[in-house]
Backbone as CSV, one residue per row, in Angstrom:
resi,resn,N_x,N_y,N_z,CA_x,CA_y,CA_z,C_x,C_y,C_z
1,UNK,58.648,-44.185,18.465,58.850,-45.329,17.575,57.653,-46.274,17.676
2,UNK,57.133,-46.689,16.528,55.968,-47.580,16.515,56.369,-48.967,16.991
3,UNK,55.636,-49.541,17.962,55.991,-50.861,18.458,55.756,-51.935,17.406
4,UNK,56.483,-53.037,17.529,56.285,-54.159,16.614,54.935,-54.794,16.877
5,UNK,54.190,-55.148,15.817,52.891,-55.765,16.035,53.012,-57.194,16.527
6,UNK,51.998,-57.665,17.223,51.887,-59.076,17.518,51.936,-59.836,16.191
7,UNK,52.725,-60.901,16.128,52.922,-61.600,14.859,51.626,-62.213,14.340
8,UNK,50.798,-62.717,15.243,49.511,-63.269,14.808,48.640,-62.165,14.231
9,UNK,48.559,-61.037,14.933,47.733,-59.937,14.460,48.261,-59.381,13.143
10,UNK,49.578,-59.311,13.008,50.163,-58.836,11.758,49.802,-59.770,10.605
11,UNK,49.788,-61.062,10.855,49.411,-62.020,9.820,47.939,-61.868,9.456
12,UNK,47.092,-61.606,10.450,45.676,-61.373,10.175,45.507,-60.128,9.311
13,UNK,46.271,-59.089,9.622,46.164,-57.866,8.842,46.623,-58.098,7.404
14,UNK,47.681,-58.852,7.236,48.176,-59.152,5.891,47.124,-59.887,5.063
15,UNK,46.429,-60.825,5.698,45.367,-61.542,5.003,44.202,-60.607,4.685
16,UNK,43.857,-59.730,5.632,42.788,-58.767,5.379,43.119,-57.889,4.186
17,UNK,44.375,-57.464,4.077,44.757,-56.635,2.930,44.688,-57.430,1.633
18,UNK,45.250,-58.621,1.637,45.258,-59.438,0.424,43.841,-59.678,-0.101
19,UNK,42.959,-60.079,0.797,41.584,-60.380,0.389,40.836,-59.087,0.069
20,UNK,41.082,-58.026,0.836,40.412,-56.760,0.579,40.725,-56.197,-0.790
21,UNK,41.979,-56.303,-1.210,42.353,-55.810,-2.538,41.694,-56.639,-3.640
22,UNK,41.651,-57.952,-3.456,40.969,-58.785,-4.445,39.482,-58.440,-4.503
23,UNK,38.865,-58.266,-3.338,37.444,-57.934,-3.302,37.168,-56.584,-3.955
24,UNK,38.035,-55.607,-3.718,37.853,-54.295,-4.335,37.964,-54.391,-5.854
25,UNK,38.899,-55.179,-6.346,39.004,-55.374,-7.798,37.742,-56.030,-8.345
26,UNK,37.203,-56.987,-7.595,35.978,-57.666,-8.017,34.810,-56.680,-8.101
27,UNK,34.650,-55.848,-7.085,33.553,-54.881,-7.077,33.697,-53.901,-8.236
28,UNK,34.908,-53.393,-8.448,35.137,-52.435,-9.531,34.840,-53.055,-10.892
29,UNK,35.260,-54.301,-11.083,35.047,-54.964,-12.378,33.590,-55.349,-12.588
30,UNK,32.860,-55.581,-11.501,31.480,-56.055,-11.595,30.468,-54.936,-11.783
31,UNK,30.856,-53.707,-11.420,29.872,-52.623,-11.477,29.575,-52.238,-12.920
32,UNK,28.294,-52.271,-13.329,27.935,-51.868,-14.686,27.901,-50.351,-14.819
33,UNK,27.743,-49.878,-16.035,27.544,-48.450,-16.255,26.170,-48.042,-15.714
34,UNK,26.065,-46.788,-15.308,24.790,-46.278,-14.850,24.472,-46.706,-13.437
35,UNK,23.199,-46.717,-13.106,22.757,-47.047,-11.765,22.656,-48.553,-11.599
36,UNK,23.092,-49.035,-10.439,23.086,-50.472,-10.159,21.714,-50.883,-9.642
37,UNK,21.238,-52.027,-10.093,19.936,-52.518,-9.653,19.995,-52.979,-8.203
38,UNK,18.996,-52.589,-7.433,18.879,-53.009,-6.039,18.236,-54.384,-5.997
39,UNK,18.859,-55.310,-5.282,18.338,-56.681,-5.199,17.398,-56.867,-4.027
40,UNK,17.637,-56.133,-2.936,16.826,-56.291,-1.722,17.069,-55.077,-0.838
41,UNK,16.314,-55.016,0.268,16.530,-53.976,1.262,16.658,-54.624,2.636
42,UNK,17.172,-53.821,3.612,17.430,-54.370,4.949,16.576,-53.657,5.990
43,UNK,17.120,-52.652,6.633,16.436,-52.041,7.771,15.234,-51.195,7.374
44,UNK,15.200,-50.760,6.100,14.078,-49.964,5.606,14.038,-50.111,4.091
45,UNK,12.968,-49.642,3.426,12.889,-49.753,1.971,13.962,-48.977,1.215
46,UNK,14.679,-48.068,1.896,15.737,-47.308,1.231,17.141,-47.815,1.570
47,UNK,17.250,-48.851,2.384,18.533,-49.419,2.812,18.882,-50.560,1.852
48,UNK,19.675,-50.249,0.841,19.817,-51.118,-0.330,20.857,-52.222,-0.157
49,UNK,20.601,-53.328,-0.839,21.555,-54.419,-1.022,21.564,-54.765,-2.506
50,UNK,22.736,-54.984,-3.071,22.825,-55.407,-4.462,23.371,-56.824,-4.537
51,UNK,23.200,-57.448,-5.696,23.771,-58.780,-5.890,25.292,-58.742,-5.811
52,UNK,25.875,-57.600,-6.138,27.344,-57.491,-6.068,27.802,-57.460,-4.618
53,UNK,27.030,-56.816,-3.713,27.324,-56.911,-2.277,27.416,-58.380,-1.863
54,UNK,26.402,-59.130,-2.227,26.333,-60.529,-1.812,27.467,-61.350,-2.408
55,UNK,27.748,-61.137,-3.690,28.810,-61.898,-4.345,30.177,-61.542,-3.765
56,UNK,30.372,-60.261,-3.441,31.642,-59.842,-2.850,31.826,-60.467,-1.476
57,UNK,30.767,-60.473,-0.664,30.891,-61.083,0.657,31.192,-62.577,0.537
58,UNK,30.554,-63.257,-0.425,30.826,-64.682,-0.621,32.276,-64.912,-1.002
59,UNK,32.815,-64.019,-1.841,34.229,-64.135,-2.233,35.135,-63.966,-1.021
60,UNK,34.867,-62.931,-0.221,35.700,-62.672,0.959,35.632,-63.851,1.928
61,UNK,34.426,-64.348,2.180,34.267,-65.483,3.094,35.029,-66.709,2.586
62,UNK,34.918,-66.965,1.296,35.602,-68.129,0.722,37.112,-68.015,0.855
63,UNK,37.651,-66.840,0.556,39.106,-66.660,0.609,39.624,-66.748,2.048
64,UNK,38.937,-66.108,2.965,39.410,-66.095,4.346,39.310,-67.483,4.965
65,UNK,38.199,-68.158,4.758,38.035,-69.475,5.383,38.860,-70.544,4.685
66,UNK,39.272,-70.298,3.445,40.228,-71.204,2.807,41.594,-71.088,3.477
67,UNK,41.955,-69.849,3.853,43.244,-69.629,4.513,43.203,-69.996,5.990
68,UNK,42.041,-69.786,6.637,41.905,-70.032,8.078,40.549,-70.702,8.311
69,UNK,40.443,-71.986,8.028,39.133,-72.660,8.000,38.419,-72.762,9.340
70,UNK,39.133,-72.594,10.438,38.493,-72.745,11.745,38.090,-71.417,12.384
71,UNK,38.290,-70.310,11.661,37.900,-69.006,12.173,36.400,-68.791,12.000
72,UNK,35.858,-67.820,12.741,34.482,-67.398,12.568,34.385,-66.284,11.547
73,UNK,33.160,-66.016,11.115,32.939,-64.995,10.080,31.628,-64.287,10.367
74,UNK,31.677,-62.943,10.408,30.493,-62.107,10.618,30.428,-61.123,9.456
75,UNK,29.456,-61.311,8.568,29.312,-60.431,7.416,28.010,-59.674,7.469
76,UNK,27.947,-58.551,6.760,26.723,-57.758,6.775,25.605,-58.428,5.993
77,UNK,25.930,-59.159,4.931,24.887,-59.624,4.024,24.520,-61.095,4.170
78,UNK,25.314,-61.895,4.874,25.052,-63.328,4.934,24.942,-63.843,6.348
79,UNK,24.846,-65.173,6.453,24.757,-65.811,7.762,26.131,-65.862,8.423
80,UNK,26.152,-65.711,9.745,27.405,-65.815,10.480,27.904,-67.258,10.464
81,UNK,29.232,-67.398,10.497,29.875,-68.714,10.565,30.581,-68.809,11.912
82,UNK,30.216,-69.740,12.785,30.906,-69.870,14.067,32.318,-70.420,13.861
83,UNK,33.222,-70.057,14.757,34.598,-70.521,14.670,35.049,-71.203,15.943
84,UNK,36.280,-71.735,15.890,36.814,-72.474,17.037,38.181,-71.952,17.478
85,UNK,38.647,-70.847,16.881,40.004,-70.371,17.157,40.040,-69.141,18.053
86,UNK,38.884,-68.517,18.309,38.862,-67.228,19.002,39.001,-66.063,18.063
87,UNK,39.252,-66.337,16.763,39.347,-65.280,15.752,38.081,-65.298,14.910
88,UNK,37.491,-64.130,14.730,36.378,-64.011,13.791,36.579,-62.779,12.928
89,UNK,36.127,-62.891,11.684,36.298,-61.836,10.695,35.002,-61.057,10.569
90,UNK,35.120,-59.726,10.572,33.963,-58.839,10.525,34.074,-58.038,9.224
91,UNK,33.114,-58.258,8.325,33.293,-57.823,6.933,32.096,-57.024,6.442
92,UNK,32.387,-55.885,5.824,31.397,-55.152,5.038,31.878,-55.203,3.590
93,UNK,31.187,-55.954,2.727,31.687,-56.119,1.361,31.645,-54.845,0.542
94,UNK,30.635,-53.997,0.780,30.587,-52.662,0.175,30.018,-51.717,1.224
95,UNK,30.877,-50.981,1.883,30.414,-49.968,2.834,30.147,-48.696,2.043
96,UNK,28.888,-48.294,1.994,28.483,-47.199,1.131,27.714,-47.716,-0.068
97,UNK,26.819,-48.688,0.168,26.107,-49.330,-0.946,25.268,-48.332,-1.733
98,UNK,24.635,-47.360,-1.063,23.831,-46.390,-1.809,24.724,-45.561,-2.734
99,UNK,25.905,-45.170,-2.274,26.857,-44.511,-3.163,27.181,-45.404,-4.359
100,UNK,27.404,-46.680,-4.089,27.707,-47.652,-5.143,26.562,-47.731,-6.148
101,UNK,25.331,-47.781,-5.651,24.159,-47.864,-6.530,24.103,-46.656,-7.466
102,UNK,24.355,-45.471,-6.929,24.217,-44.241,-7.703,25.487,-43.858,-8.478
103,UNK,26.581,-44.542,-8.231,27.817,-44.188,-8.911,28.578,-43.057,-8.267
104,UNK,28.306,-42.786,-6.991,29.073,-41.785,-6.245,30.366,-42.455,-5.774
105,UNK,31.538,-41.929,-6.089,32.793,-42.678,-5.929,33.350,-42.716,-4.511
106,UNK,32.513,-43.048,-3.535,32.954,-43.179,-2.147,32.321,-44.429,-1.548
107,UNK,32.905,-45.578,-1.799,32.467,-46.832,-1.197,33.680,-47.728,-1.052
108,UNK,33.608,-48.637,-0.088,34.813,-49.336,0.322,34.538,-50.784,0.692
109,UNK,35.566,-51.600,0.589,35.596,-52.934,1.182,36.271,-52.797,2.545
110,UNK,35.626,-53.335,3.571,36.136,-53.219,4.946,36.237,-54.607,5.560
111,UNK,37.444,-54.983,5.984,37.679,-56.309,6.571,38.456,-56.133,7.871
112,UNK,37.932,-56.715,8.951,38.619,-56.664,10.239,38.641,-58.047,10.866
113,UNK,39.615,-58.255,11.732,39.697,-59.494,12.504,39.574,-59.170,13.981
114,UNK,38.674,-59.903,14.658,38.565,-59.822,16.116,39.193,-61.063,16.712
115,UNK,39.980,-60.850,17.763,40.558,-61.988,18.486,40.054,-61.919,19.919
116,UNK,39.347,-62.970,20.331,38.731,-63.010,21.666,37.875,-61.768,21.916
117,UNK,37.129,-61.362,20.877,36.185,-60.262,20.992,36.751,-58.883,20.773
118,UNK,38.052,-58.751,20.602,38.702,-57.440,20.438,39.219,-57.303,19.016
119,UNK,38.924,-56.180,18.371,39.422,-55.944,17.015,40.933,-55.735,17.076
120,UNK,41.666,-56.557,16.334,43.133,-56.503,16.398,43.777,-56.178,15.053
121,UNK,43.025,-56.268,13.958,43.588,-55.994,12.641,42.468,-55.551,11.719
122,UNK,42.798,-54.662,10.790,41.777,-54.220,9.858,42.373,-53.614,8.609
123,UNK,41.559,-53.630,7.554,41.980,-53.026,6.295,40.750,-52.491,5.576
124,UNK,40.883,-51.301,5.011,39.803,-50.641,4.281,40.348,-50.212,2.925
125,UNK,39.607,-50.519,1.862,40.016,-50.147,0.506,38.909,-49.330,-0.143
126,UNK,39.217,-48.111,-0.558,38.296,-47.320,-1.369,38.308,-47.915,-2.771
127,UNK,37.182,-48.478,-3.185,37.132,-49.236,-4.438,37.473,-48.362,-5.633
128,UNK,37.003,-47.133,-5.655,37.175,-46.275,-6.827,38.567,-45.673,-6.893
129,UNK,39.029,-45.102,-5.788,40.334,-44.421,-5.797,41.503,-45.379,-5.625
130,UNK,41.240,-46.563,-5.046,42.316,-47.500,-4.745,43.055,-47.189,-3.459
131,UNK,42.687,-46.112,-2.761,43.339,-45.816,-1.484,43.056,-46.937,-0.497
132,UNK,44.048,-47.230,0.346,43.865,-48.302,1.329,44.537,-47.925,2.641
133,UNK,43.845,-48.294,3.714,44.311,-48.010,5.065,44.342,-49.305,5.858
134,UNK,45.331,-49.448,6.722,45.429,-50.630,7.564,45.808,-50.259,8.980
135,UNK,45.594,-51.209,9.883,45.975,-51.004,11.279,46.103,-52.348,11.970
136,UNK,46.974,-52.382,12.971,47.105,-53.517,13.878,47.062,-52.956,15.294
137,UNK,46.299,-53.569,16.155,46.159,-53.084,17.523,47.520,-52.970,18.204
138,UNK,47.796,-51.799,18.739,49.045,-51.555,19.439,50.233,-51.257,18.553
139,UNK,50.047,-51.277,17.231,51.176,-51.071,16.312,50.938,-49.942,15.328
140,UNK,49.829,-49.212,15.468,49.627,-48.040,14.644,48.730,-48.261,13.445
141,UNK,48.470,-47.150,12.762,47.650,-47.132,11.560,48.461,-46.510,10.430
142,UNK,48.119,-46.858,9.225,48.876,-46.371,8.078,47.991,-46.312,6.850
143,UNK,48.473,-45.552,5.854,47.914,-45.592,4.504,48.957,-46.187,3.595
144,UNK,48.523,-47.094,2.756,49.444,-47.706,1.807,49.671,-46.779,0.624
145,UNK,50.917,-46.639,0.230,51.303,-46.005,-1.028,52.070,-47.080,-1.778
146,UNK,51.366,-47.809,-2.636,51.934,-49.038,-3.174,52.086,-50.030,-2.038
147,UNK,53.264,-50.606,-1.917,53.512,-51.533,-0.819,54.200,-50.856,0.360
148,UNK,54.409,-49.549,0.257,54.990,-48.799,1.366,53.876,-48.303,2.291
149,UNK,54.184,-48.246,3.576,53.225,-47.767,4.555,53.619,-46.378,5.042
150,UNK,52.649,-45.470,4.998,52.863,-44.150,5.599,52.095,-44.115,6.896
151,UNK,52.813,-44.117,8.021,52.164,-44.137,9.330,51.373,-42.852,9.534
152,UNK,50.240,-42.983,10.208,49.307,-41.875,10.377,49.168,-41.502,11.844
153,UNK,49.216,-40.198,12.117,48.888,-39.654,13.425,47.871,-38.551,13.205
154,UNK,46.697,-38.714,13.741,45.625,-37.752,13.527,46.015,-36.392,14.086
155,UNK,45.853,-35.334,13.308,46.205,-34.002,13.814,45.156,-33.476,14.786
156,UNK,45.588,-32.625,15.697,44.674,-32.020,16.664,44.031,-30.779,16.064
157,UNK,42.686,-30.696,16.071,42.030,-29.472,15.600,42.316,-28.310,16.541
158,UNK,42.158,-27.110,16.029,42.371,-25.920,16.849,41.380,-25.874,18.009
159,UNK,40.142,-26.271,17.736,39.097,-26.247,18.755,37.894,-27.005,18.223
160,UNK,36.925,-27.274,19.091,35.671,-27.868,18.624,35.000,-26.933,17.620
161,UNK,35.057,-25.646,17.856,34.421,-24.684,16.958,35.011,-24.719,15.554
162,UNK,36.246,-25.199,15.424,36.904,-25.287,14.116,36.882,-26.710,13.554
163,UNK,36.133,-27.598,14.169,36.165,-29.010,13.777,35.208,-29.294,12.624
164,UNK,35.694,-30.056,11.640,34.862,-30.556,10.544,34.354,-31.935,10.946
165,UNK,33.033,-32.081,10.975,32.378,-33.269,11.517,31.969,-34.211,10.390
166,UNK,32.312,-35.481,10.515,31.769,-36.512,9.649,30.602,-37.193,10.337
167,UNK,29.535,-37.449,9.590,28.373,-38.105,10.180,27.632,-38.901,9.126
168,UNK,26.559,-39.544,9.553,25.694,-40.290,8.653,24.349,-40.467,9.310
169,UNK,23.405,-40.972,8.547,22.042,-41.128,9.045,21.569,-42.558,8.842
170,UNK,20.812,-43.034,9.794,20.240,-44.374,9.686,19.130,-44.361,8.638
171,UNK,18.809,-45.532,8.110,17.759,-45.610,7.095,16.364,-45.794,7.690
172,UNK,16.278,-46.028,8.987,14.956,-46.150,9.617,14.400,-44.765,9.949
173,UNK,13.163,-44.532,9.531,12.570,-43.216,9.657,12.540,-42.724,11.100
174,UNK,12.191,-43.606,12.040,12.047,-43.153,13.426,13.375,-42.684,14.012
175,UNK,14.478,-43.260,13.550,15.789,-42.789,14.002,16.165,-41.487,13.316
176,UNK,15.861,-41.370,12.047,16.172,-40.128,11.323,15.430,-38.935,11.919
177,UNK,14.237,-39.171,12.378,13.466,-38.076,12.960,14.129,-37.507,14.211
178,UNK,14.952,-38.317,14.873,15.719,-37.844,16.034,17.095,-37.325,15.606
179,UNK,17.690,-37.975,14.607,19.038,-37.577,14.189,19.058,-36.203,13.539
180,UNK,18.039,-35.897,12.733,18.015,-34.604,12.048,18.080,-33.424,13.011
181,UNK,17.201,-33.362,14.006,17.290,-32.257,14.969,18.600,-32.239,15.760
182,UNK,19.157,-33.419,16.072,20.421,-33.459,16.806,21.545,-32.843,15.976
183,UNK,21.594,-33.169,14.691,22.608,-32.574,13.813,22.388,-31.066,13.685
184,UNK,21.124,-30.655,13.603,20.831,-29.221,13.514,21.325,-28.477,14.755
185,UNK,21.190,-29.103,15.926,21.688,-28.471,17.158,23.213,-28.445,17.197
186,UNK,23.851,-29.450,16.593,25.314,-29.514,16.593,25.933,-28.485,15.647
187,UNK,25.293,-28.246,14.524,25.886,-27.448,13.440,26.389,-26.069,13.864
188,UNK,25.672,-25.307,14.684,26.178,-23.975,15.021,27.467,-23.982,15.854
189,UNK,27.816,-25.133,16.407,28.958,-25.199,17.327,30.242,-25.693,16.676
190,UNK,30.209,-26.029,15.379,31.371,-26.613,14.702,31.621,-25.884,13.379
191,UNK,32.733,-26.228,12.738,33.053,-25.574,11.460,32.003,-25.903,10.399
192,UNK,31.732,-27.212,10.237,30.761,-27.657,9.245,30.583,-29.165,9.401
193,UNK,29.661,-29.703,8.630,29.346,-31.126,8.704,29.414,-31.735,7.309
194,UNK,29.953,-32.951,7.236,30.011,-33.694,5.979,29.316,-35.041,6.176
195,UNK,28.475,-35.403,5.196,27.830,-36.707,5.196,28.131,-37.315,3.830
196,UNK,29.098,-38.232,3.777,29.575,-38.745,2.499,29.123,-40.161,2.196
197,UNK,28.555,-40.873,3.183,27.904,-42.131,2.878,28.673,-43.392,3.168
198,UNK,29.867,-43.301,3.754,30.623,-44.497,4.126,31.299,-44.258,5.465
199,UNK,30.816,-44.914,6.501,31.419,-44.750,7.827,32.847,-45.251,7.847
200,UNK,33.123,-46.357,7.159,34.480,-46.903,7.146,35.466,-45.880,6.583
201,UNK,35.099,-45.233,5.484,35.981,-44.219,4.912,36.077,-43.006,5.819
202,UNK,34.968,-42.563,6.397,35.016,-41.418,7.311,35.970,-41.664,8.461
203,UNK,35.940,-42.860,9.033,36.816,-43.169,10.159,38.282,-43.170,9.735
204,UNK,38.559,-43.661,8.541,39.938,-43.596,8.030,40.351,-42.155,7.755
205,UNK,39.406,-41.335,7.304,39.732,-39.931,7.041,40.094,-39.186,8.313
206,UNK,39.572,-39.599,9.462,39.999,-39.000,10.721,41.503,-39.165,10.912
207,UNK,41.996,-40.353,10.586,43.427,-40.622,10.729,44.260,-39.749,9.805
208,UNK,43.698,-39.394,8.649,44.395,-38.564,7.663,44.297,-37.077,7.983
209,UNK,43.301,-36.690,8.799,43.033,-35.282,9.009,42.081,-34.689,7.991
210,UNK,41.415,-35.528,7.196,40.417,-35.027,6.247,39.112,-34.674,6.956
211,UNK,38.876,-35.280,8.095,37.819,-34.905,9.020,38.453,-34.733,10.388
212,UNK,37.827,-33.940,11.242,38.364,-33.729,12.588,37.690,-34.606,13.630
213,UNK,36.368,-34.771,13.526,35.603,-35.536,14.502,34.512,-36.300,13.769
214,UNK,33.839,-37.189,14.509,32.842,-38.051,13.885,31.738,-38.338,14.875
215,UNK,30.516,-38.495,14.356,29.398,-38.971,15.176,28.420,-39.693,14.262
216,UNK,27.956,-40.850,14.704,26.931,-41.563,13.947,26.223,-42.553,14.861
217,UNK,24.953,-42.778,14.567,24.141,-43.758,15.282,23.752,-44.876,14.322
218,UNK,23.558,-46.078,14.880,23.064,-47.181,14.081,24.113,-47.953,13.309
219,UNK,25.385,-47.781,13.627,26.422,-48.521,12.917,26.463,-49.971,13.395
220,UNK,26.578,-50.887,12.445,26.811,-52.277,12.776,28.284,-52.539,13.005
221,UNK,28.635,-53.704,13.550,30.048,-54.001,13.792,30.885,-53.985,12.523
222,UNK,30.288,-54.366,11.387,31.017,-54.365,10.122,31.300,-52.949,9.639
223,UNK,30.439,-51.979,9.998,30.683,-50.581,9.637,31.859,-50.001,10.418
224,UNK,31.999,-50.444,11.660,32.905,-49.806,12.615,34.256,-50.483,12.749
225,UNK,34.302,-51.806,12.571,35.462,-52.569,13.054,36.782,-52.106,12.453
226,UNK,36.940,-52.175,11.137,38.233,-51.862,10.528,38.538,-50.370,10.583
227,UNK,37.583,-49.541,10.168,37.807,-48.099,10.195,37.992,-47.569,11.599
228,UNK,37.255,-48.137,12.548,37.419,-47.718,13.935,38.809,-48.011,14.462
229,UNK,39.363,-49.164,14.078,40.722,-49.484,14.509,41.730,-48.528,13.879
230,UNK,41.551,-48.199,12.601,42.450,-47.228,11.950,42.403,-45.900,12.695
231,UNK,41.197,-45.433,13.006,41.076,-44.161,13.720,41.733,-44.235,15.096
232,UNK,41.445,-45.299,15.839,41.985,-45.421,17.197,43.508,-45.522,17.185
233,UNK,44.049,-46.289,16.249,45.501,-46.463,16.196,46.222,-45.218,15.689
234,UNK,45.476,-44.296,15.076,46.080,-43.019,14.674,46.072,-42.009,15.815
235,UNK,45.449,-42.381,16.946,45.441,-41.504,18.109,44.099,-40.920,18.465
236,UNK,43.052,-41.257,17.710,41.715,-40.753,18.024,41.112,-41.528,19.193
237,UNK,40.258,-40.865,19.965,39.486,-41.519,21.014,38.096,-41.826,20.475
238,UNK,37.621,-43.049,20.712,36.287,-43.458,20.302,35.456,-43.745,21.540
239,UNK,34.191,-43.347,21.505,33.311,-43.522,22.662,31.876,-43.705,22.191
240,UNK,31.042,-44.183,23.121,29.608,-44.280,22.896,28.871,-43.368,23.850
241,UNK,27.609,-43.630,24.040,26.798,-42.751,24.883,27.283,-42.777,26.330
242,UNK,27.542,-43.976,26.868,27.994,-44.089,28.257,29.270,-44.887,28.401
243,UNK,29.660,-45.619,27.351,30.840,-46.486,27.445,31.542,-46.477,26.095
244,UNK,31.920,-47.661,25.591,32.587,-47.732,24.308,31.625,-47.542,23.145
245,UNK,32.153,-47.342,21.934,31.301,-47.151,20.758,30.480,-48.399,20.465
246,UNK,29.229,-48.194,20.064,28.356,-49.322,19.765,27.268,-48.855,18.812
247,UNK,26.290,-49.706,18.579,25.237,-49.361,17.621,24.448,-48.136,18.065
248,UNK,24.301,-47.943,19.344,23.565,-46.782,19.851,24.243,-45.485,19.460
249,UNK,25.558,-45.407,19.587,26.277,-44.172,19.288,27.761,-44.449,19.115
250,UNK,28.347,-43.822,18.083,29.799,-43.816,17.889,30.245,-42.365,17.777
251,UNK,31.155,-41.962,18.645,31.789,-40.650,18.562,33.294,-40.855,18.477
252,UNK,33.968,-39.963,17.768,35.424,-40.032,17.692,35.979,-38.617,17.638
253,UNK,37.074,-38.397,18.354,37.703,-37.076,18.382,39.139,-37.214,18.876
254,UNK,39.954,-36.227,18.534,41.323,-36.163,19.050,41.275,-35.916,20.558
255,UNK,42.212,-36.493,21.322,42.194,-36.281,22.778,42.189,-34.819,23.202
256,UNK,42.748,-33.944,22.373,42.809,-32.530,22.743,41.435,-31.895,22.873
257,UNK,40.441,-32.419,22.156,39.102,-31.824,22.206,38.023,-32.853,22.531
258,UNK,38.417,-34.090,22.819,37.437,-35.170,22.951,36.420,-34.909,24.053
259,UNK,36.872,-34.506,25.222,35.950,-34.323,26.336,34.886,-33.284,25.997
260,UNK,35.314,-32.165,25.427,34.374,-31.107,25.073,33.441,-31.555,23.958
261,UNK,34.000,-32.217,22.953,33.177,-32.650,21.814,32.168,-33.717,22.229
262,UNK,32.596,-34.698,23.005,31.668,-35.751,23.433,30.529,-35.168,24.271
263,UNK,30.848,-34.205,25.127,29.805,-33.558,25.932,28.829,-32.806,25.042
264,UNK,29.340,-32.153,24.008,28.498,-31.425,23.084,27.558,-32.368,22.330
265,UNK,28.093,-33.473,21.847,27.268,-34.450,21.121,26.131,-34.951,21.997
266,UNK,26.450,-35.293,23.231,25.409,-35.785,24.153,24.373,-34.697,24.419
267,UNK,24.832,-33.461,24.582,23.919,-32.356,24.863,22.995,-32.082,23.676
268,UNK,23.453,-32.383,22.465,22.639,-32.144,21.270,21.578,-33.226,21.072
269,UNK,21.641,-34.299,21.860,20.564,-35.277,21.836,20.771,-36.473,20.953
270,UNK,22.015,-36.769,20.599,22.280,-37.974,19.795,22.009,-39.227,20.614
């Protein structure tokens, strides 16, 4: 039986869903036909930002701080806002911006709340499909079907050799030069690899069983926070190179194969 969520965390999750759905509607309505114009770049000339990213983040920040004015805010595209409550919001207004630019239908709004440094609530909305996933720390993960929640438990793969891997690549050339060979070394040991362009969605897909395991380097907190909580609350284990998941490395796998898979990832040179 799923335990009852902390009432504060449940309220944070409810706000994340409310604002996330509004933000997803905004992104969908704002996207023009064809390819979206790139407004700026971040870590490299190919790491795109659009004006819609910025406008969506401003909308999310405005809505959240109107509801909870003393909270902090950490967004991918804007300046951080310090808070006084111990709660801060970690937001990716469009996770999968390159997909968004090209019209590939896999990009998401990702909103999470950290309380005293720990992610306690999160919500992810696939802008195109309307699929949405939520989680509260200690109370499980779910996919919304309308206003009904379908609780998620990640299935155990038969083996690492049968695992479908989700991954992604950083936009900085020097990191890609290391990531490419590492993925090449990993490929012979698993079923196959998928690179779909949104870490938040990939992490939610682990909870659904659409992917079996995950590995990526260079993720920011906004990439990981909400989707990582969904994956963890569905029963997946998340780890980094030597400790917890971080920008250096994020790995995720079902406990049945986690030890073997994490060792394999490290051996491949990620």
